[in-house]
C-alpha positions, 0 to 999 in steps of 0.5 A, a space after each residue: 140394639 143387636 139383631 143376631 140374625 135376620 130370622 130373629 128380626 123378623 120373628 120379633 114383628 111376627 113376619 115369620 112362624 116362630 113359636 107360638 105364644 099365647 096368653 088366655 088373658 090378652 083380648 082385644 075388643 072393639 067399639 063403632 064411633 058412628 056419627 060425628 066420628 064417622 065410624 071410627 073404630 076404637 079398640 081396647 086391649 084387656 090384660 090380666 091386670 090392665 087395659 089399654 085404649 087405641 083411638 079417642 073420638 072426634 066429638 064429647 058425646 062420642 067420647 062419653 059413650 066410649 068411655 061408657 063402653 069401656 066401663 061396661 067391658 072390662 073391670 080392669 084399670 085403664 093404664 093408657 090410651 094411644 091414637 094411631 095418627 093425627 086426623 081429629 076423628 081420631 083424637 079431638 075430643 079425647 080429653 073428655 074421656 081420660 077426665 073419667 080415668 085419670 090415671 091413664 097416659 096418652 100418648 102418639 108416636 112423636 110425628 104424630 104428637 107433632 102434628 096434634 099440637 101444631 093444629 090442636 087449636 085450629 081443629 077444635 075451632 073448625 069443627 066446633 063450626 060444623 058439629 056445634 059448640 058443644 059438641 067440641 072440647 075447648 082444649 084439646 087433651 095432648 098426647 105424650 110422644 113415645 120412642 118405644 117400640 113395644 110395651 107389655 101390660 103388667 101380668 102379661 109380660 110374656 105377650 108384648 104388643 108392638 108398635 109398627 110406625 111411622 107407616 103410611 095409610 091415609 096420613 103418613 104417621 099411622 102407627 099399627 099396633 101388632 099383638 103376636 099372641 093373638 095374631 090380631 093387628 089394629 090397623 088404624 086408617 090404613 085399612 078401611 072396613 069393606 062397607 066403607 069409602 076411602 079417605 084419600 086426602 093423604 095420597 096425592 102422589 104416586 109415591 105415598 099411593 105406592 107407600 100405602 099399598 106397601 103398608 097392606 103388603 106388610 100386613 100380609 106378610 104378617 099373616 094377622 087373624 084379625 085385622 082391625 081397621 080404622 073404620 067400619 059400619 060393623 065389628 062383627 066381620 072383622 077377619 083376616 083379608 076382606 078389609 085390606 082387600 078391599 082397601 087395596 082394590 079401592 087404592 088400585 082403581 084409584 091409582 088407575 082411574 084418578 092418578 093415570 090421569 092426573 087429579 086435575 082433570 076431575 072435579 069433585 062430583 066426577 070422582 064421586 060419581 067414578 067411585 060410587 059406581 065402582 063401588 055401589 052401596 058403600 058407607 057414606 058420611 051423613 049430609 051435614 058433614 059431607 056438606 062442610 067438607 064438600 064446600 070448605 075451601 080453606 083449611 081441610 079435615 085433614 092438615 090443611 091446604 088449598 085444594 076443594 076437598 071431595 069427599 062421601 069420604 073421598 078427598 085430595 088436599 096438597 101438603 107440599 112438605 109431605 109430598 116432597 118427602 117421598 123418600 122418608 115415606 117410604 122408608 118409613 115401613 121398615 120400622 117394624 122390624 125394629 125389635 128382636 124376640 130375644 130382646 123383648 124377653 130381656 127386657 121383661 126380665 129387666 122389668 121384674 128384677 126391677 120390680 123385685 127390687 122396688 126400683 125408684 125408675 120410672 116407667 112410660 106407663 104407670 098406674 095410679 091404682 094403688 092396690 095394684 102396686 105400679 104398672 110398667 110398660 116395657 120399651 125399647 128405644 133406637 139406642 146407638 150401637 155399641 158395635 166393635 165393628 170387627 173385620 179381618 185384616 185388610 190383606 184378608 178382606 181385599 183378598 175376599 172382596 177380589 173374589 167377590 168382583 172375579 165370581 159373582 160382581 161379574 155376572 150380576 154387577 152389583 158393585 162398582 169395582 174401582 169404588 167398592 175397592 177404595 170404599 174398603 181401603 179407606 175403612 182400614 186406612 182413615 178409622 175416624 171416618 168409619 159408619 155401619 153402612 160401609 161395614 155391613 157392605 163389607 160383610 155382605 160382600 165377603 159373605 158372597 165371596 166365601 159362597 165361591 170359596 171351597 171349603 178346604 180353601 176357606 180360614 177357619 174362622 170364616 164362613 158365609 154365615 160368619 159375615 152375613 150375621 154381622 152385616 144383619 146386626 146393623 140392619 135397623 141401623 141401614 134401613 132407618 139412617 139416611 138411605 144412600 146407594 150403599 145402603 140398598 147394596 148391602 140390602 139386595 145383597 142380603 137377599 142374594 144370599 137369603 134366596 139361596 136358603 130353604 125358607 124364603 120368607 126372610 127374602 121375601 120380607 128384605 127385597 120390598 124394602 130394598 126396592 122402597 129404599 131403591 124408590 126413594 133413591 128413584 133408581 127406577 127413574 131417568 128423573 133424578 140422575 142428571 147431576 151423576 156421571 155416567 159411571 155413578 148412573 150405570 151403577 145405580 141402574 144395575 142395582 135396581 136391575 139386580 133387585 128387579 131379577 131378585 123380586 121376580 124370582 122370588 115372586 116365581 118361587 112363592 107365587 106371590 106377586 112381584 113388587 116392583 111394577 114394570 110400568 114403573 121402571 124408566 130406566 134403560 135395559 142393561 146395555 148389550 154391549 157394555 163398556 166395562 164388559 160387566 156381566 159378559 162372558 167369553 169363551 175360552 179362544 175369546 170366539 163367542 160372547 154371552 151378556 149373561 146380565 142382559 139376559 138374566 133381566 129379560 129373563 126376569 121380565 118374563 118371569 113377571 109374564 108368567 106370574 101375571 098370566 099364569 099364577 095372578 088372580 087377575 079376572 081376565 086370566 081365567 078367560 079361556 081365550 086370553 089363557 090360551 093367548 097367554 100360554 103361546 105368547 109366553 112359549 114364545 117369549 121363552 123360545 126367543 130368550 132361548 135362541 138368543 144364547 149363542 150355541 157356546 153356551 146352550 146347556 150341552 156346551 155348558 155341560 161339557 166345558 168343565 168350567 165350575 163356576 160357569 156350570 153354576 151360574 148356567 145352572 141357575 140360569 136354566 132352572 128359572 128358564 125351565 120352571 118358567 116353561 114348567 108352570 106354563 105347562 104346569 107340569 112342576 113338582 109343586 103343582 097340585 094337579 099335575 102330579 096326582 095325575 102323573 101318579 095316577 097314569 103310573 099306577 095304572 101302567 104298573 097294574 096292567 090297567 086299561 090306560 090311554 096316553 096322557 092329556 099333554 099340554 101345549 109346549 110339552 115336547 119342548 118342555 121335556 126336552 129341555 128338562 132332559 138338558 137340564 138334568 144333564 147339565 145338573 149331573 155335570 155340576 161337580 160341587 152342589 153347594 146348599 145355595 144352589 141346590 135351594 135355588 134349582 133342586 125342585 127344578 131338577 125334580 120336576 125335571 126328573 119327574 117329566 121324564 122318568 115316564 119315558 124310562 123302561 118302566 113306560 117305553 111300552 106306552 111311549 109316553 113321552 117325546 119321540 126320536 125322529 122317524 118314530 111311532 108317536 102314540 096315538 091319542 085315544 084308542 080308536 084312533 088309526 093312522 094313515 101312515 106308519 108315522 104318527 106325529 104330534 109336533 113338527 118335523 124337518 119335511 114340512 118346515 116353512 124354511 124348506 125351500 120346497 115350500 117358498 111361497 114368495 109372491 103369494 097372498 094368503 088370507 087366514 080366517 080365525 088369525 087372531 089366536 091358535 092355529 090360525 096364529 101359528 099358520 100366519 106365522 108359518 107362511 111368514 116364514 116360508 116367505 109368503 109376500 102378504 099375509 091377511 087375517 080375519 077375527 072378531 077380536 081387535 086385541 087378538 089380532 093385534 097381537 096375533 099380527 105382531 107375533 106374525 111380523 116378527 117371524 118375518 119382517 119382509 111380509 107385509 102383514 094386516 088385519 080386518 075384522 069380521 063375522 063369518 056368521 054374517 055374509 056382508 061382514 066377511 065379504 066386506 073383509 075380504 074385498 078390504 083386503 083384495 084392494 089393499 094386497 091383490 087377489 087371494 092365492 091361498 084362503 085358509 077357512 079356519 074360524 070355528 068354535 067348540 060347542 058347550 058339551 051334553 048329550 043329544 037329548 036335553 040338549 040346549 037349542 041355542 047352544 046347537 044353533 050358535 055351533 051350526 051358525 059359526 062351524 057351518 053357515 060360516 064356512 058357508 059364508 067363507 065360501 060364498 065370499 071367496 070366489 070372486 076375489 081368487 086369483 087363478 089357481 087359487 088354494 082353499 084349505 078347510 080345517 076341519 075336525 076328524 070328528 065329523 067322520 070317526 065313530 063316537 066313543 067314551 073318551 070324548 063324550 058329548 060333542 055331537 054338536 060339534 060332529 054334527 056341524 063339522 060333518 055337515 061342513 066337510 060335505 058342503 066343502 065336498 061339493 064346493 070342491 067338485 063345483 069349482 074344479 079350478 080350485 084346489 080344495 083340501 080339507 084337513 083335521 089339524 090335530 088335537 090341540 089346546 087352543 083357544 077354541 078349547 078352554 082346557 089347556 090340559 087337553 092337547 096332544 099336538 103343539 099348535 105348530 103342527 098343523 101350520 106347517 102341515 098346511 104350508 106344505 098342504 099349500 106347496 105343489 108336492 101336495 097338488 096330488 091332495 086335491 079334494 081329499 081329507 088329511 090329517 095333519 098328525 099323518 106323515 107327509 113323506 110317507 103320502 107322497 110316496 103313496 100320491 099316485 094310489 092316493 089320487 087316482 082312487 077313494 082313498 082319502 074321501 068321506 064315504 061309507 065304509 065299504 062302499 066306494 062312491 
């Protein structure tokens, strides 16, 4: 059959939205076969003139009950019954039911029909021994295999019912029934009711479990309103996702807890105990059946095997033939794309003509009800394509291929150039060896080539769309044939083209197929490449990495999970210096080079991290500390990625280059980077919360209402700077083809919205970043600045790399060093060349992450961590003593640990909350100051990270923080006394700024970058800041200005916490 476009192919099975097709006479009723059929769900599809039944019971009594229910549910004749797969609880005693409906035909897909025929006699004998002689039929009524992909019921020709098969559920031969008109999916045992345990008998390899999960992904793409599972305790709760989500969670738990460790590590009872604890209260089988399944050791419930089954709806068995057929199982899911809607309608038209002409042709389903006449079910087989397989003349094709190799393939090497050219030449020179895979690949290559050719230079009869439509016309043959690397390259090329459109659904539907076919060829693994040459292995690796890039890019743009798991990729990253130069870009004079391909793969990895941290529904992602750690970590990853790009390929350099191809490629690259940054900052054109807040600020400013500077997220200033650079690059690109616009327009619009408030309309409010040496906005109306300049981010004078701030030979200890300001301060001292840095905290995982970040800043600095609780004197004393034993006396001690208690008014506040805040913010500082002096080196320095809230007056903008203010005020006074009592220790207290850190779970609240106080603390520890001994300073104040007033500050009560108007 022909597929005229990917859109039609996807419309045919409802993978993307098309026009609504409804028919009031078509409905689905369900029946739960309780007892011996293990609560199997049978579905009755009722049309205006006939009905069909899906899945038949295991026991005779169940078949009788189901037959009675069918009679009572509809007066329409039952013309057919289907079985979704070969498990006996879906067919064994179906003959008892069919005897009550002699006109009904009985069908199963060819794979299931073959298995049923092979096992029927044995299953009858086996189940008679379990359920009793009279409970099971003596002979199984065998189904007829079908090879059509949809059918219609008489009178309901406009509402086809599609088969999606063979797919993987708890077997590898599942058929799902999709009814687009009602958006109903009969899922068989690919989905289990949320009140049931799963039967895991057919998922003994990681590949097959993944294949089952891919079936669930396909169901999500269908967007059904109703999903009917294969087993359920009740049919009153069928919805669109509850059972699918349960099945997915169950399988992922299986992967994590069982597959990851190996089945042989567990007894059946141990597995049951784990799942019963994880999924309590789910339905189990009755005791007699459970006993049978738990104790059976030879032929098992499903296809058979040698392992003892463990059940209570958990099972395992081994079938070598099935397990070795991983590639076929992974490919089977693509069957759902087989039939287009137009073809279905054409078949219906042909059917009507045959009925009118009283044709003698027989159809797959016929009713013998004479009063209703002949019942036909339309079908569409997989007939061979009658295609001319035309291509342009050889010289024109080669010209296009060379254009492709010189443009797209230069930066993203999808094809090996020599092998591609050889295939093209062979096509023309050996016509008897032509095949659809090669033809489709050439069309995709030409489609990609013509995307880079200006319209005025293209031949009149050819275009990107022309070649793309040709390639799509054989999409089914490519997916359903024996897969090859060329087929994966073709589908990946299609995704490249489709992701550059306004509708990402087609690309989203094809990328899982491309990856599953790639998995079938083991492109993601090194295990199957020993027989390949180095050149062939390299090409395979590059195809996988390009699919990886597309997968994560589509994930970011659709906010859907990526398909490819990072943990499943065992091949090497692309080489930094490829021998063939693929993916490399060079300046005009060859003085500098850049590995574009490797950089794009690394950015794709970051995109996956951004999705997991910011967009996923993972429970850990909602934890405030984890969220802050993720934000800080990803900003650092984005900074590191950007830092690896040579300055000759920076946005400004590319803007000035005038090279159209370079500008286009980097326009897309920097767009993807900027999107990551904006998602982490939650400042994107599609972000539901950010835009309204920006509009509200603008409205108030225009109407001259009272405004305060908007709360800025962590990394905002970098985001705005990068947005400005990107806008300049975007504007410099003269030829913006539609593909480029669809891939970058949203980023461009977002960037413009970020810098728009900094235009003349908002200049008065200084909303966005500020040139060097100018005044940043005071964040709250009640704030005042001691210096003329107010900073929100680091500046050169306090840079840790400034020679005057160097800290060689210094041992630095930081409490609260696992996150936020503590981690940033550790990084800053590492940059300043400190001898050692020790961080203290309570959470090991945070300390480990922080340690790695500090080590990365300066590998020559010795870094270690100790767990310690500042609220317990013995704990913090032990931690500091252990540090000194390993590193020596402490030169610089940063007392940074603290917490922000729950906000609320004094009256009615929870005493326990207040005590918790005092424990950490007051007692914690007290214990730190108790433990430190015996371990201090001569001339040691203590820098206490306090808060200005301890001295500023209450204000409406910061309500309910009396607990935090009281604690910080008390700690400030305590530090004052400690400094007075220990004149040989240099003590300074600091207000670090208003920063979104782990201490503050609202990441939208943050005016200053976390690096500002970190760099300021390094300056405070330097000789330049000696004049600030016993003083209290704000990190926002300009250090250079403070230095100019050093004598005045040192000799007066300036910058001391006193009563206003009384200097004492």
